[in-house]
Jmol script that loads the backbone (N, CA, C; Angstrom):
load data "model"
ATOM      1  N   MET A   1      26.200-147.269 191.964  1.00  0.00           N
ATOM      2  CA  MET A   1      26.466-148.498 191.218  1.00  0.00           C
ATOM      3  C   MET A   1      25.265-149.432 191.314  1.00  0.00           C
ATOM      4  N   GLU A   2      24.911-150.029 190.201  1.00  0.00           N
ATOM      5  CA  GLU A   2      23.776-150.942 190.153  1.00  0.00           C
ATOM      6  C   GLU A   2      24.123-152.276 190.813  1.00  0.00           C
ATOM      7  N   SER A   3      23.127-152.895 191.452  1.00  0.00           N
ATOM      8  CA  SER A   3      23.322-154.216 192.045  1.00  0.00           C
ATOM      9  C   SER A   3      23.287-155.273 190.956  1.00  0.00           C
ATOM     10  N   VAL A   4      24.073-156.307 191.164  1.00  0.00           N
ATOM     11  CA  VAL A   4      24.039-157.462 190.282  1.00  0.00           C
ATOM     12  C   VAL A   4      23.220-158.518 191.006  1.00  0.00           C
ATOM     13  N   LEU A   5      22.108-158.907 190.428  1.00  0.00           N
ATOM     14  CA  LEU A   5      21.158-159.812 191.081  1.00  0.00           C
ATOM     15  C   LEU A   5      21.374-161.264 190.665  1.00  0.00           C
ATOM     16  N   ALA A   6      22.631-161.673 190.621  1.00  0.00           N
ATOM     17  CA  ALA A   6      22.977-163.060 190.297  1.00  0.00           C
ATOM     18  C   ALA A   6      24.339-163.363 190.905  1.00  0.00           C
ATOM     19  N   ASN A   7      24.564-164.623 191.224  1.00  0.00           N
ATOM     20  CA  ASN A   7      25.851-165.029 191.781  1.00  0.00           C
ATOM     21  C   ASN A   7      26.918-165.184 190.706  1.00  0.00           C
ATOM     22  N   ARG A   8      26.494-165.303 189.469  1.00  0.00           N
ATOM     23  CA  ARG A   8      27.425-165.465 188.349  1.00  0.00           C
ATOM     24  C   ARG A   8      27.262-164.289 187.392  1.00  0.00           C
ATOM     25  N   SER A   9      28.362-163.934 186.777  1.00  0.00           N
ATOM     26  CA  SER A   9      28.299-162.855 185.790  1.00  0.00           C
ATOM     27  C   SER A   9      29.271-163.146 184.652  1.00  0.00           C
ATOM     28  N   ALA A  10      29.021-162.498 183.528  1.00  0.00           N
ATOM     29  CA  ALA A  10      29.875-162.631 182.353  1.00  0.00           C
ATOM     30  C   ALA A  10      29.741-161.358 181.531  1.00  0.00           C
ATOM     31  N   SER A  11      30.775-161.053 180.803  1.00  0.00           N
ATOM     32  CA  SER A  11      30.711-159.886 179.922  1.00  0.00           C
ATOM     33  C   SER A  11      29.996-160.269 178.633  1.00  0.00           C
ATOM     34  N   ILE A  12      29.588-159.254 177.907  1.00  0.00           N
ATOM     35  CA  ILE A  12      28.959-159.494 176.610  1.00  0.00           C
ATOM     36  C   ILE A  12      29.946-160.198 175.688  1.00  0.00           C
ATOM     37  N   SER A  13      31.224-159.847 175.792  1.00  0.00           N
ATOM     38  CA  SER A  13      32.256-160.499 174.971  1.00  0.00           C
ATOM     39  C   SER A  13      32.322-161.986 175.257  1.00  0.00           C
ATOM     40  N   GLU A  14      32.282-162.369 176.540  1.00  0.00           N
ATOM     41  CA  GLU A  14      32.292-163.792 176.906  1.00  0.00           C
ATOM     42  C   GLU A  14      31.066-164.501 176.326  1.00  0.00           C
ATOM     43  N   LEU A  15      29.915-163.832 176.408  1.00  0.00           N
ATOM     44  CA  LEU A  15      28.677-164.412 175.877  1.00  0.00           C
ATOM     45  C   LEU A  15      28.785-164.644 174.379  1.00  0.00           C
ATOM     46  N   LYS A  16      29.362-163.685 173.663  1.00  0.00           N
ATOM     47  CA  LYS A  16      29.518-163.811 172.214  1.00  0.00           C
ATOM     48  C   LYS A  16      30.468-164.944 171.838  1.00  0.00           C
ATOM     49  N   LYS A  17      31.549-165.113 172.611  1.00  0.00           N
ATOM     50  CA  LYS A  17      32.568-166.116 172.277  1.00  0.00           C
ATOM     51  C   LYS A  17      32.026-167.535 172.324  1.00  0.00           C
ATOM     52  N   ASN A  18      31.328-167.871 173.406  1.00  0.00           N
ATOM     53  CA  ASN A  18      30.870-169.253 173.548  1.00  0.00           C
ATOM     54  C   ASN A  18      29.650-169.311 174.468  1.00  0.00           C
ATOM     55  N   PRO A  19      28.481-168.970 173.947  1.00  0.00           N
ATOM     56  CA  PRO A  19      27.289-168.953 174.798  1.00  0.00           C
ATOM     57  C   PRO A  19      26.950-170.316 175.389  1.00  0.00           C
ATOM     58  N   SER A  20      27.150-171.383 174.636  1.00  0.00           N
ATOM     59  CA  SER A  20      26.819-172.725 175.142  1.00  0.00           C
ATOM     60  C   SER A  20      27.657-173.080 176.360  1.00  0.00           C
ATOM     61  N   SER A  21      28.929-172.772 176.301  1.00  0.00           N
ATOM     62  CA  SER A  21      29.826-173.064 177.420  1.00  0.00           C
ATOM     63  C   SER A  21      29.431-172.246 178.652  1.00  0.00           C
ATOM     64  N   LEU A  22      29.096-171.008 178.431  1.00  0.00           N
ATOM     65  CA  LEU A  22      28.693-170.127 179.528  1.00  0.00           C
ATOM     66  C   LEU A  22      27.449-170.673 180.226  1.00  0.00           C
ATOM     67  N   ILE A  23      26.479-171.094 179.455  1.00  0.00           N
ATOM     68  CA  ILE A  23      25.243-171.653 180.012  1.00  0.00           C
ATOM     69  C   ILE A  23      25.542-172.947 180.764  1.00  0.00           C
ATOM     70  N   GLU A  24      26.377-173.789 180.189  1.00  0.00           N
ATOM     71  CA  GLU A  24      26.725-175.061 180.824  1.00  0.00           C
ATOM     72  C   GLU A  24      27.443-174.836 182.158  1.00  0.00           C
ATOM     73  N   ARG A  25      28.390-173.918 182.190  1.00  0.00           N
ATOM     74  CA  ARG A  25      29.143-173.638 183.431  1.00  0.00           C
ATOM     75  C   ARG A  25      28.258-173.048 184.512  1.00  0.00           C
ATOM     76  N   ALA A  26      27.176-172.393 184.134  1.00  0.00           N
ATOM     77  CA  ALA A  26      26.286-171.762 185.120  1.00  0.00           C
ATOM     78  C   ALA A  26      25.481-172.794 185.888  1.00  0.00           C
ATOM     79  N   GLU A  27      25.369-174.013 185.357  1.00  0.00           N
ATOM     80  CA  GLU A  27      24.664-175.107 186.022  1.00  0.00           C
ATOM     81  C   GLU A  27      23.250-174.723 186.470  1.00  0.00           C
ATOM     82  N   GLY A  28      22.515-174.035 185.589  1.00  0.00           N
ATOM     83  CA  GLY A  28      21.134-173.675 185.879  1.00  0.00           C
ATOM     84  C   GLY A  28      20.955-172.392 186.666  1.00  0.00           C
ATOM     85  N   GLU A  29      22.039-171.779 187.080  1.00  0.00           N
ATOM     86  CA  GLU A  29      21.969-170.516 187.833  1.00  0.00           C
ATOM     87  C   GLU A  29      21.795-169.350 186.855  1.00  0.00           C
ATOM     88  N   PRO A  30      21.178-168.265 187.295  1.00  0.00           N
ATOM     89  CA  PRO A  30      21.097-167.077 186.432  1.00  0.00           C
ATOM     90  C   PRO A  30      22.491-166.462 186.253  1.00  0.00           C
ATOM     91  N   ILE A  31      22.691-165.833 185.119  1.00  0.00           N
ATOM     92  CA  ILE A  31      23.955-165.172 184.824  1.00  0.00           C
ATOM     93  C   ILE A  31      23.663-163.712 184.505  1.00  0.00           C
ATOM     94  N   ALA A  32      24.336-162.816 185.202  1.00  0.00           N
ATOM     95  CA  ALA A  32      24.211-161.396 184.890  1.00  0.00           C
ATOM     96  C   ALA A  32      25.150-161.106 183.717  1.00  0.00           C
ATOM     97  N   ILE A  33      24.640-160.526 182.671  1.00  0.00           N
ATOM     98  CA  ILE A  33      25.454-160.150 181.518  1.00  0.00           C
ATOM     99  C   ILE A  33      25.822-158.680 181.693  1.00  0.00           C
ATOM    100  N   LEU A  34      27.122-158.427 181.747  1.00  0.00           N
ATOM    101  CA  LEU A  34      27.608-157.089 182.056  1.00  0.00           C
ATOM    102  C   LEU A  34      28.144-156.384 180.816  1.00  0.00           C
ATOM    103  N   ASN A  35      27.886-155.099 180.759  1.00  0.00           N
ATOM    104  CA  ASN A  35      28.447-154.225 179.736  1.00  0.00           C
ATOM    105  C   ASN A  35      29.076-153.060 180.478  1.00  0.00           C
ATOM    106  N   HIS A  36      30.392-152.930 180.372  1.00  0.00           N
ATOM    107  CA  HIS A  36      31.136-151.919 181.130  1.00  0.00           C
ATOM    108  C   HIS A  36      30.851-152.050 182.627  1.00  0.00           C
ATOM    109  N   ASN A  37      30.872-153.298 183.100  1.00  0.00           N
ATOM    110  CA  ASN A  37      30.668-153.643 184.512  1.00  0.00           C
ATOM    111  C   ASN A  37      29.294-153.277 185.066  1.00  0.00           C
ATOM    112  N   LYS A  38      28.328-153.081 184.204  1.00  0.00           N
ATOM    113  CA  LYS A  38      26.952-152.822 184.634  1.00  0.00           C
ATOM    114  C   LYS A  38      26.053-153.906 184.043  1.00  0.00           C
ATOM    115  N   PRO A  39      25.115-154.427 184.849  1.00  0.00           N
ATOM    116  CA  PRO A  39      24.216-155.451 184.307  1.00  0.00           C
ATOM    117  C   PRO A  39      23.327-154.882 183.208  1.00  0.00           C
ATOM    118  N   THR A  40      23.323-155.569 182.068  1.00  0.00           N
ATOM    119  CA  THR A  40      22.471-155.136 180.961  1.00  0.00           C
ATOM    120  C   THR A  40      21.395-156.171 180.654  1.00  0.00           C
ATOM    121  N   ALA A  41      21.628-157.410 181.126  1.00  0.00           N
ATOM    122  CA  ALA A  41      20.654-158.483 180.898  1.00  0.00           C
ATOM    123  C   ALA A  41      20.937-159.605 181.884  1.00  0.00           C
ATOM    124  N   TYR A  42      19.954-160.485 182.018  1.00  0.00           N
ATOM    125  CA  TYR A  42      20.127-161.693 182.819  1.00  0.00           C
ATOM    126  C   TYR A  42      19.796-162.877 181.942  1.00  0.00           C
ATOM    127  N   LEU A  43      20.666-163.857 181.964  1.00  0.00           N
ATOM    128  CA  LEU A  43      20.466-165.086 181.216  1.00  0.00           C
ATOM    129  C   LEU A  43      20.003-166.140 182.209  1.00  0.00           C
ATOM    130  N   ILE A  44      18.785-166.652 181.990  1.00  0.00           N
ATOM    131  CA  ILE A  44      18.230-167.636 182.920  1.00  0.00           C
ATOM    132  C   ILE A  44      17.790-168.870 182.140  1.00  0.00           C
ATOM    133  N   PRO A  45      17.764-170.036 182.795  1.00  0.00           N
ATOM    134  CA  PRO A  45      17.307-171.246 182.110  1.00  0.00           C
ATOM    135  C   PRO A  45      15.856-171.098 181.642  1.00  0.00           C
ATOM    136  N   ALA A  46      15.530-171.782 180.552  1.00  0.00           N
ATOM    137  CA  ALA A  46      14.194-171.697 179.962  1.00  0.00           C
ATOM    138  C   ALA A  46      13.115-172.109 180.958  1.00  0.00           C
ATOM    139  N   ASP A  47      13.362-173.172 181.741  1.00  0.00           N
ATOM    140  CA  ASP A  47      12.321-173.619 182.674  1.00  0.00           C
ATOM    141  C   ASP A  47      12.095-172.590 183.782  1.00  0.00           C
ATOM    142  N   THR A  48      13.136-171.884 184.176  1.00  0.00           N
ATOM    143  CA  THR A  48      12.992-170.817 185.173  1.00  0.00           C
ATOM    144  C   THR A  48      12.151-169.678 184.601  1.00  0.00           C
ATOM    145  N   TYR A  49      12.421-169.308 183.359  1.00  0.00           N
ATOM    146  CA  TYR A  49      11.666-168.250 182.702  1.00  0.00           C
ATOM    147  C   TYR A  49      10.191-168.622 182.586  1.00  0.00           C
ATOM    148  N   GLU A  50       9.928-169.864 182.178  1.00  0.00           N
ATOM    149  CA  GLU A  50       8.548-170.324 182.045  1.00  0.00           C
ATOM    150  C   GLU A  50       7.830-170.307 183.396  1.00  0.00           C
ATOM    151  N   MET A  51       8.530-170.719 184.465  1.00  0.00           N
ATOM    152  CA  MET A  51       7.940-170.706 185.793  1.00  0.00           C
ATOM    153  C   MET A  51       7.608-169.266 186.223  1.00  0.00           C
ATOM    154  N   MET A  52       8.527-168.338 185.917  1.00  0.00           N
ATOM    155  CA  MET A  52       8.291-166.935 186.266  1.00  0.00           C
ATOM    156  C   MET A  52       7.062-166.390 185.545  1.00  0.00           C
ATOM    157  N   LEU A  53       6.915-166.734 184.267  1.00  0.00           N
ATOM    158  CA  LEU A  53       5.743-166.276 183.514  1.00  0.00           C
ATOM    159  C   LEU A  53       4.453-166.823 184.110  1.00  0.00           C
ATOM    160  N   GLU A  54       4.477-168.097 184.526  1.00  0.00           N
ATOM    161  CA  GLU A  54       3.298-168.691 185.163  1.00  0.00           C
ATOM    162  C   GLU A  54       2.964-167.980 186.472  1.00  0.00           C
ATOM    163  N   GLN A  55       3.982-167.659 187.256  1.00  0.00           N
ATOM    164  CA  GLN A  55       3.754-166.971 188.526  1.00  0.00           C
ATOM    165  C   GLN A  55       3.193-165.575 188.299  1.00  0.00           C
ATOM    166  N   ILE A  56       3.689-164.894 187.287  1.00  0.00           N
ATOM    167  CA  ILE A  56       3.165-163.560 186.967  1.00  0.00           C
ATOM    168  C   ILE A  56       1.700-163.662 186.549  1.00  0.00           C
ATOM    169  N   GLU A  57       1.394-164.660 185.723  1.00  0.00           N
ATOM    170  CA  GLU A  57       0.009-164.856 185.278  1.00  0.00           C
ATOM    171  C   GLU A  57      -0.901-165.168 186.470  1.00  0.00           C
ATOM    172  N   ASP A  58      -0.438-166.039 187.373  1.00  0.00           N
ATOM    173  CA  ASP A  58      -1.223-166.360 188.569  1.00  0.00           C
ATOM    174  C   ASP A  58      -1.462-165.119 189.414  1.00  0.00           C
ATOM    175  N   TYR A  59      -0.438-164.285 189.563  1.00  0.00           N
ATOM    176  CA  TYR A  59      -0.570-163.054 190.340  1.00  0.00           C
ATOM    177  C   TYR A  59      -1.602-162.125 189.693  1.00  0.00           C
ATOM    178  N   GLU A  60      -1.514-161.975 188.365  1.00  0.00           N
ATOM    179  CA  GLU A  60      -2.459-161.106 187.659  1.00  0.00           C
ATOM    180  C   GLU A  60      -3.888-161.633 187.782  1.00  0.00           C
ATOM    181  N   LEU A  61      -4.062-162.956 187.707  1.00  0.00           N
ATOM    182  CA  LEU A  61      -5.396-163.533 187.885  1.00  0.00           C
ATOM    183  C   LEU A  61      -5.910-163.277 189.300  1.00  0.00           C
ATOM    184  N   GLY A  62      -5.017-163.355 190.284  1.00  0.00           N
ATOM    185  CA  GLY A  62      -5.396-163.048 191.664  1.00  0.00           C
ATOM    186  C   GLY A  62      -5.885-161.623 191.810  1.00  0.00           C
ATOM    187  N   LEU A  63      -5.234-160.692 191.114  1.00  0.00           N
ATOM    188  CA  LEU A  63      -5.676-159.293 191.152  1.00  0.00           C
ATOM    189  C   LEU A  63      -7.065-159.133 190.542  1.00  0.00           C
ATOM    190  N   ILE A  64      -7.317-159.850 189.446  1.00  0.00           N
ATOM    191  CA  ILE A  64      -8.642-159.795 188.803  1.00  0.00           C
ATOM    192  C   ILE A  64      -9.696-160.341 189.758  1.00  0.00           C
ATOM    193  N   ILE A  65      -9.376-161.442 190.439  1.00  0.00           N
ATOM    194  CA  ILE A  65     -10.326-162.021 191.398  1.00  0.00           C
ATOM    195  C   ILE A  65     -10.648-161.025 192.492  1.00  0.00           C
ATOM    196  N   LYS A  66      -9.629-160.397 193.056  1.00  0.00           N
ATOM    197  CA  LYS A  66      -9.860-159.404 194.118  1.00  0.00           C
ATOM    198  C   LYS A  66     -10.699-158.245 193.606  1.00  0.00           C
ATOM    199  N   GLU A  67     -10.398-157.809 192.390  1.00  0.00           N
ATOM    200  CA  GLU A  67     -11.110-156.687 191.791  1.00  0.00           C
ATOM    201  C   GLU A  67     -12.585-157.012 191.580  1.00  0.00           C
ATOM    202  N   ARG A  68     -12.888-158.258 191.240  1.00  0.00           N
ATOM    203  CA  ARG A  68     -14.258-158.655 190.926  1.00  0.00           C
ATOM    204  C   ARG A  68     -15.003-159.255 192.112  1.00  0.00           C
ATOM    205  N   GLN A  69     -14.356-159.336 193.252  1.00  0.00           N
ATOM    206  CA  GLN A  69     -14.961-159.954 194.425  1.00  0.00           C
ATOM    207  C   GLN A  69     -16.313-159.315 194.777  1.00  0.00           C
ATOM    208  N   HIS A  70     -16.414-158.008 194.638  1.00  0.00           N
ATOM    209  CA  HIS A  70     -17.661-157.317 194.986  1.00  0.00           C
ATOM    210  C   HIS A  70     -18.795-157.657 194.014  1.00  0.00           C
ATOM    211  N   GLU A  71     -18.478-158.136 192.827  1.00  0.00           N
ATOM    212  CA  GLU A  71     -19.498-158.481 191.839  1.00  0.00           C
ATOM    213  C   GLU A  71     -20.288-159.724 192.241  1.00  0.00           C
ATOM    214  N   LYS A  72     -19.756-160.482 193.173  1.00  0.00           N
ATOM    215  CA  LYS A  72     -20.409-161.717 193.601  1.00  0.00           C
ATOM    216  C   LYS A  72     -21.795-161.445 194.178  1.00  0.00           C
ATOM    217  N   GLU A  73     -21.945-160.316 194.830  1.00  0.00           N
ATOM    218  CA  GLU A  73     -23.233-159.963 195.451  1.00  0.00           C
ATOM    219  C   GLU A  73     -24.345-159.800 194.418  1.00  0.00           C
ATOM    220  N   SER A  74     -23.992-159.338 193.220  1.00  0.00           N
ATOM    221  CA  SER A  74     -25.020-159.111 192.197  1.00  0.00           C
ATOM    222  C   SER A  74     -25.121-160.272 191.199  1.00  0.00           C
ATOM    223  N   ALA A  75     -24.400-161.347 191.457  1.00  0.00           N
ATOM    224  CA  ALA A  75     -24.420-162.497 190.544  1.00  0.00           C
ATOM    225  C   ALA A  75     -25.728-163.262 190.669  1.00  0.00           C
ATOM    226  N   ILE A  76     -26.120-163.868 189.582  1.00  0.00           N
ATOM    227  CA  ILE A  76     -27.329-164.691 189.558  1.00  0.00           C
ATOM    228  C   ILE A  76     -26.883-166.150 189.582  1.00  0.00           C
ATOM    229  N   GLU A  77     -27.393-166.889 190.533  1.00  0.00           N
ATOM    230  CA  GLU A  77     -27.016-168.283 190.657  1.00  0.00           C
ATOM    231  C   GLU A  77     -27.762-169.107 189.614  1.00  0.00           C
ATOM    232  N   VAL A  78     -27.026-169.990 188.933  1.00  0.00           N
ATOM    233  CA  VAL A  78     -27.635-170.863 187.925  1.00  0.00           C
ATOM    234  C   VAL A  78     -27.184-172.285 188.159  1.00  0.00           C
ATOM    235  N   ASN A  79     -27.987-173.211 187.663  1.00  0.00           N
ATOM    236  CA  ASN A  79     -27.686-174.622 187.734  1.00  0.00           C
ATOM    237  C   ASN A  79     -27.272-175.063 186.336  1.00  0.00           C
ATOM    238  N   LEU A  80     -26.109-175.648 186.193  1.00  0.00           N
ATOM    239  CA  LEU A  80     -25.625-176.043 184.884  1.00  0.00           C
ATOM    240  C   LEU A  80     -26.536-177.044 184.209  1.00  0.00           C
ATOM    241  N   ASP A  81     -27.200-177.892 184.976  1.00  0.00           N
ATOM    242  CA  ASP A  81     -28.102-178.885 184.392  1.00  0.00           C
ATOM    243  C   ASP A  81     -29.322-178.228 183.735  1.00  0.00           C
ATOM    244  N   GLU A  82     -29.687-177.052 184.191  1.00  0.00           N
ATOM    245  CA  GLU A  82     -30.854-176.355 183.644  1.00  0.00           C
ATOM    246  C   GLU A  82     -30.534-175.550 182.395  1.00  0.00           C
ATOM    247  N   LEU A  83     -29.288-175.424 182.078  1.00  0.00           N
ATOM    248  CA  LEU A  83     -28.907-174.605 180.901  1.00  0.00           C
ATOM    249  C   LEU A  83     -29.113-175.326 179.608  1.00  0.00           C
TER     250      LEU A  83
END
end "model"
wireframe off; spacefill off
backbone 0.3
color backbone group
């Protein structure tokens, strides 16, 4: 059986009936959307989703920095005023 990674859950039927009410009752918490008692989606607040995207982007940038760290040795130092 799959784990449900949210404290709140609702069926797809409940979501179809009144999505606004479902979101309001969740009070900003994620909601697991279930189909035949299995999670098929998670409904999360927009600000939470945006924060997650920012964190993913920061993580990916961190990986690029680590990957390019060795390139620093071959870099040429420049002065912005001289450009």
